[in-house]
Biotite code that builds the C-alpha atoms (Angstrom):
import biotite.structure as struc

atoms = struc.array([
    struc.Atom([0.041, 0.032, 0.140], chain_id="A", res_id=1, res_name="MET", atom_name="CA", element="C"),
    struc.Atom([1.516, 3.371, -1.081], chain_id="A", res_id=2, res_name="ALA", atom_name="CA", element="C"),
    struc.Atom([0.059, 5.230, 2.093], chain_id="A", res_id=3, res_name="TYR", atom_name="CA", element="C"),
    struc.Atom([2.080, 3.082, 4.478], chain_id="A", res_id=4, res_name="GLN", atom_name="CA", element="C"),
    struc.Atom([5.327, 4.096, 2.508], chain_id="A", res_id=5, res_name="LYS", atom_name="CA", element="C"),
    struc.Atom([4.112, 7.707, 2.598], chain_id="A", res_id=6, res_name="ILE", atom_name="CA", element="C"),
    struc.Atom([3.447, 7.694, 6.456], chain_id="A", res_id=7, res_name="VAL", atom_name="CA", element="C"),
    struc.Atom([7.040, 6.404, 6.989], chain_id="A", res_id=8, res_name="LYS", atom_name="CA", element="C"),
    struc.Atom([8.320, 9.824, 5.698], chain_id="A", res_id=9, res_name="THR", atom_name="CA", element="C"),
    struc.Atom([6.284, 11.838, 8.182], chain_id="A", res_id=10, res_name="ILE", atom_name="CA", element="C"),
    struc.Atom([8.202, 13.052, 11.226], chain_id="A", res_id=11, res_name="PRO", atom_name="CA", element="C"),
    struc.Atom([7.055, 11.318, 14.353], chain_id="A", res_id=12, res_name="VAL", atom_name="CA", element="C"),
    struc.Atom([6.610, 14.681, 16.037], chain_id="A", res_id=13, res_name="GLU", atom_name="CA", element="C"),
    struc.Atom([3.887, 15.778, 13.517], chain_id="A", res_id=14, res_name="LYS", atom_name="CA", element="C"),
    struc.Atom([1.885, 12.511, 13.589], chain_id="A", res_id=15, res_name="ARG", atom_name="CA", element="C"),
    struc.Atom([-0.314, 13.326, 16.461], chain_id="A", res_id=16, res_name="GLU", atom_name="CA", element="C"),
    struc.Atom([-1.500, 16.696, 15.067], chain_id="A", res_id=17, res_name="LYS", atom_name="CA", element="C"),
    struc.Atom([-1.833, 15.095, 11.658], chain_id="A", res_id=18, res_name="LEU", atom_name="CA", element="C"),
    struc.Atom([-3.915, 12.284, 12.996], chain_id="A", res_id=19, res_name="SER", atom_name="CA", element="C"),
    struc.Atom([-6.255, 14.569, 14.916], chain_id="A", res_id=20, res_name="ASP", atom_name="CA", element="C"),
    struc.Atom([-6.779, 16.742, 11.983], chain_id="A", res_id=21, res_name="LYS", atom_name="CA", element="C"),
    struc.Atom([-7.395, 13.851, 9.517], chain_id="A", res_id=22, res_name="LEU", atom_name="CA", element="C"),
    struc.Atom([-9.659, 12.167, 12.021], chain_id="A", res_id=23, res_name="LEU", atom_name="CA", element="C"),
    struc.Atom([-11.656, 15.495, 12.239], chain_id="A", res_id=24, res_name="ASN", atom_name="CA", element="C"),
    struc.Atom([-11.855, 15.775, 8.340], chain_id="A", res_id=25, res_name="PHE", atom_name="CA", element="C"),
    struc.Atom([-13.214, 12.065, 8.146], chain_id="A", res_id=26, res_name="VAL", atom_name="CA", element="C"),
    struc.Atom([-15.739, 12.439, 10.755], chain_id="A", res_id=27, res_name="LEU", atom_name="CA", element="C"),
    struc.Atom([-17.144, 15.562, 9.699], chain_id="A", res_id=28, res_name="LYS", atom_name="CA", element="C"),
    struc.Atom([-17.131, 14.820, 5.940], chain_id="A", res_id=29, res_name="SER", atom_name="CA", element="C"),
    struc.Atom([-20.487, 14.823, 4.036], chain_id="A", res_id=30, res_name="LYS", atom_name="CA", element="C"),
    struc.Atom([-18.993, 12.406, 1.432], chain_id="A", res_id=31, res_name="LYS", atom_name="CA", element="C"),
    struc.Atom([-19.177, 9.375, 3.696], chain_id="A", res_id=32, res_name="GLU", atom_name="CA", element="C"),
    struc.Atom([-20.692, 7.342, 1.067], chain_id="A", res_id=33, res_name="ASP", atom_name="CA", element="C"),
    struc.Atom([-17.336, 7.406, -0.712], chain_id="A", res_id=34, res_name="LYS", atom_name="CA", element="C"),
    struc.Atom([-15.804, 5.649, 2.074], chain_id="A", res_id=35, res_name="MET", atom_name="CA", element="C"),
    struc.Atom([-15.262, 1.776, 1.506], chain_id="A", res_id=36, res_name="PRO", atom_name="CA", element="C"),
    struc.Atom([-16.387, -0.395, 4.472], chain_id="A", res_id=37, res_name="SER", atom_name="CA", element="C"),
    struc.Atom([-13.137, -2.282, 4.721], chain_id="A", res_id=38, res_name="ASP", atom_name="CA", element="C"),
    struc.Atom([-11.229, 0.994, 5.113], chain_id="A", res_id=39, res_name="LEU", atom_name="CA", element="C"),
    struc.Atom([-13.631, 2.150, 7.734], chain_id="A", res_id=40, res_name="ALA", atom_name="CA", element="C"),
    struc.Atom([-13.179, -1.079, 9.552], chain_id="A", res_id=41, res_name="ASN", atom_name="CA", element="C"),
    struc.Atom([-9.478, -0.940, 9.305], chain_id="A", res_id=42, res_name="THR", atom_name="CA", element="C"),
    struc.Atom([-9.636, 2.610, 10.916], chain_id="A", res_id=43, res_name="ILE", atom_name="CA", element="C"),
    struc.Atom([-12.029, 1.417, 13.772], chain_id="A", res_id=44, res_name="LEU", atom_name="CA", element="C"),
    struc.Atom([-9.698, -1.630, 14.301], chain_id="A", res_id=45, res_name="ASN", atom_name="CA", element="C"),
    struc.Atom([-6.499, 0.403, 14.451], chain_id="A", res_id=46, res_name="GLN", atom_name="CA", element="C"),
    struc.Atom([-8.395, 2.965, 16.826], chain_id="A", res_id=47, res_name="TRP", atom_name="CA", element="C"),
    struc.Atom([-9.234, -0.167, 19.049], chain_id="A", res_id=48, res_name="GLN", atom_name="CA", element="C"),
    struc.Atom([-5.586, -1.039, 19.302], chain_id="A", res_id=49, res_name="LEU", atom_name="CA", element="C"),
    struc.Atom([-4.447, 2.409, 20.362], chain_id="A", res_id=50, res_name="GLY", atom_name="CA", element="C"),
    struc.Atom([-3.818, 5.996, 19.065], chain_id="A", res_id=51, res_name="PRO", atom_name="CA", element="C"),
    struc.Atom([-4.062, 6.490, 15.397], chain_id="A", res_id=52, res_name="LEU", atom_name="CA", element="C"),
    struc.Atom([-0.514, 7.793, 15.297], chain_id="A", res_id=53, res_name="THR", atom_name="CA", element="C"),
    struc.Atom([0.968, 4.428, 14.445], chain_id="A", res_id=54, res_name="THR", atom_name="CA", element="C"),
    struc.Atom([2.021, 3.873, 10.873], chain_id="A", res_id=55, res_name="GLU", atom_name="CA", element="C"),
    struc.Atom([-0.838, 1.476, 10.116], chain_id="A", res_id=56, res_name="ALA", atom_name="CA", element="C"),
    struc.Atom([-3.464, 3.813, 11.655], chain_id="A", res_id=57, res_name="GLY", atom_name="CA", element="C"),
    struc.Atom([-2.232, 6.877, 10.136], chain_id="A", res_id=58, res_name="LEU", atom_name="CA", element="C"),
    struc.Atom([-1.903, 5.191, 6.769], chain_id="A", res_id=59, res_name="ALA", atom_name="CA", element="C"),
    struc.Atom([-5.603, 4.080, 6.912], chain_id="A", res_id=60, res_name="ALA", atom_name="CA", element="C"),
    struc.Atom([-6.694, 7.593, 8.211], chain_id="A", res_id=61, res_name="LEU", atom_name="CA", element="C"),
    struc.Atom([-4.507, 9.372, 5.462], chain_id="A", res_id=62, res_name="LEU", atom_name="CA", element="C"),
    struc.Atom([-6.142, 7.215, 2.778], chain_id="A", res_id=63, res_name="GLU", atom_name="CA", element="C"),
    struc.Atom([-9.670, 7.955, 4.092], chain_id="A", res_id=64, res_name="ALA", atom_name="CA", element="C"),
    struc.Atom([-8.963, 11.608, 4.425], chain_id="A", res_id=65, res_name="ALA", atom_name="CA", element="C"),
    struc.Atom([-7.530, 11.919, 0.905], chain_id="A", res_id=66, res_name="VAL", atom_name="CA", element="C"),
    struc.Atom([-10.582, 9.999, -0.382], chain_id="A", res_id=67, res_name="LEU", atom_name="CA", element="C"),
    struc.Atom([-13.229, 11.923, 1.315], chain_id="A", res_id=68, res_name="LEU", atom_name="CA", element="C"),
    struc.Atom([-11.535, 15.482, 1.770], chain_id="A", res_id=69, res_name="GLU", atom_name="CA", element="C"),
    struc.Atom([-8.815, 15.685, -0.785], chain_id="A", res_id=70, res_name="SER", atom_name="CA", element="C"),
    struc.Atom([-8.424, 19.482, -0.894], chain_id="A", res_id=71, res_name="GLU", atom_name="CA", element="C"),
    struc.Atom([-8.667, 20.053, 2.865], chain_id="A", res_id=72, res_name="LYS", atom_name="CA", element="C"),
    struc.Atom([-6.040, 17.169, 3.358], chain_id="A", res_id=73, res_name="THR", atom_name="CA", element="C"),
    struc.Atom([-3.620, 18.513, 0.952], chain_id="A", res_id=74, res_name="MET", atom_name="CA", element="C"),
    struc.Atom([-3.908, 22.071, 2.123], chain_id="A", res_id=75, res_name="GLU", atom_name="CA", element="C"),
    struc.Atom([-3.245, 20.967, 5.870], chain_id="A", res_id=76, res_name="PHE", atom_name="CA", element="C"),
    struc.Atom([-0.288, 18.977, 4.729], chain_id="A", res_id=77, res_name="LEU", atom_name="CA", element="C"),
    struc.Atom([1.337, 21.708, 2.545], chain_id="A", res_id=78, res_name="GLU", atom_name="CA", element="C"),
    struc.Atom([0.492, 24.811, 4.456], chain_id="A", res_id=79, res_name="GLN", atom_name="CA", element="C"),
    struc.Atom([0.113, 23.976, 8.254], chain_id="A", res_id=80, res_name="GLU", atom_name="CA", element="C"),
    struc.Atom([2.502, 21.112, 8.601], chain_id="A", res_id=81, res_name="LEU", atom_name="CA", element="C"),
    struc.Atom([4.886, 22.125, 5.856], chain_id="A", res_id=82, res_name="GLN", atom_name="CA", element="C"),
    struc.Atom([4.826, 18.426, 4.451], chain_id="A", res_id=83, res_name="LEU", atom_name="CA", element="C"),
    struc.Atom([5.089, 19.375, 0.802], chain_id="A", res_id=84, res_name="VAL", atom_name="CA", element="C"),
    struc.Atom([6.920, 16.216, -0.059], chain_id="A", res_id=85, res_name="ASP", atom_name="CA", element="C"),
    struc.Atom([4.211, 14.105, 1.616], chain_id="A", res_id=86, res_name="VAL", atom_name="CA", element="C"),
    struc.Atom([1.488, 15.906, -0.423], chain_id="A", res_id=87, res_name="ALA", atom_name="CA", element="C"),
    struc.Atom([3.373, 15.520, -3.529], chain_id="A", res_id=88, res_name="LYS", atom_name="CA", element="C"),
    struc.Atom([3.807, 11.658, -2.914], chain_id="A", res_id=89, res_name="ALA", atom_name="CA", element="C"),
    struc.Atom([0.077, 11.391, -2.299], chain_id="A", res_id=90, res_name="ILE", atom_name="CA", element="C"),
    struc.Atom([-0.680, 13.116, -5.571], chain_id="A", res_id=91, res_name="LYS", atom_name="CA", element="C"),
    struc.Atom([1.586, 10.884, -7.466], chain_id="A", res_id=92, res_name="GLU", atom_name="CA", element="C"),
    struc.Atom([0.127, 7.809, -5.743], chain_id="A", res_id=93, res_name="ALA", atom_name="CA", element="C"),
    struc.Atom([-3.424, 8.673, -6.791], chain_id="A", res_id=94, res_name="LYS", atom_name="CA", element="C"),
])
């Protein structure tokens, strides 16, 4: 999965803020019908195991956020977290 490779490039100190914001995007999205049930289950399972800041949890969350709220996610990555390379990698993986 491309998102797990991408998550490995995200500095550990930025993962909690990223996780919180992505979760917010996913939960508030009006496009929930675009979310595949297996991806939703993966997020829920990862959340039960602990914080969504792990590589697997963050990868699933990032995939869901890009799927549901791509523009907001990219803007947050590029402008607030200054993770331009991560945003570029996501665009290339699409």
